Phi, psi and omega in degrees: 000132180288160180296340179297333184242356182298332183298335180294340177290341183251322187294341178290340182296303178294330178296315178298315180297314180296318180295316182294318180294312181296316181296320179297312180297315182296319179297319180292318180294315180297318179299316180295317180291319183290335180267014175087026179051059182296153179263107182284160183303322185276356183282140174251332180251196181264349178251128183287136171280161177303318182294331178294315179290322181290346179268357183256222187294337181268017181301317178302319178296318181298315180296315181297315180297317180294319182295313181295318179297316181298315181294317180294322178299311180296314182294326179301315179290322179297315181294319178300318178294319180296320180292327175291323182294322183269003175082030176252354170229163180306130189279162170283128181262352180227157178295323183298327179293322176295319179297316178300320180297316180292323177294324177295319178296317178300316179299320179293326178294313179298313179298320179296318177298318178298321180296315180295315183291325179291333177283331179281312178270084188286165186289342180280321185257335184222064187303314183294312179298322181299317180292324177297313182288332173296318178295319178299316179299311183294318179293319180299314179294319180297316179297315179299314181296319181300310182288330176294316179297318178296316179302312182291330177298314179292321178298317181293333176285325179289322183242072186296334183275356179266098187296327183296328179293318178295320178297316180296318179298312182295318180298313180295318182297315181295310182297314182296318180298315179298315182293321179293319177297318177294327179294320176297317178296322178298317179299321178290318183295333179302331182252349183251319183210104186300316183292321177297321178299321180294316179298317180295321180298315178296319181296313179298317183295315177294325179294330178299333176301317179298320179296318178301319184288343177296335179286338172298316179298319180296308185293332180292342180292348178278359181301125176075005181261124179285153176303128179086354182295328181245031180292153182300331181295340181271005178238140174256149181233149175211147181275139175284147176299135178060026182210131181272002178283160181245144170250157184232150176219128181284134180287000000 
């Protein structure tokens, strides 16, 4: 396969994850609405949480959707890191950027494990464990998003003339900031207003789809790029006077 089409082997990963996550949520929401908004055993308010529906007849779908989404999320970051390493995406010019990249991958792994486990240990049969794994999922994704945004921030500073890096940084930063703020509001609403918490949970979850799809944009940048074409060795770096930032020039 030529490098012109090799990117398609990777971009399907975040697309699959985003599609599966959105489809799972939409199927669960439609099922709850179409069946007359039933009041599940685990419900405290009048609006069903995702976990309430996922603990009932749609549990197999919920587990499958969470598992596929978790794996795709983790693999998207791993592949993105791998493509930078082999020179098919703009490279890391500093050790700290590589560290941020690995920390983002670690966060996605932790968040993915939390997502899978919260779907298995449902809120109806394992309420305490379910909340623990929900917290693990949210913290893992937040940590991953934080370090990914920092990583892309430094990349966009190194390669100021690469507009796609700045776009990727801004998109991730905006989406991640909104979702994290909503997550804090969700945590408060769990103890203050059950129904508001349910609305926030659905909003955050659907919003996570957008974050997943930003990796499609990242991985697609490898289109037509040969292995080693963007390796760090092909760029020279120099420090600006009175500035610790780096500018780059391709040799």
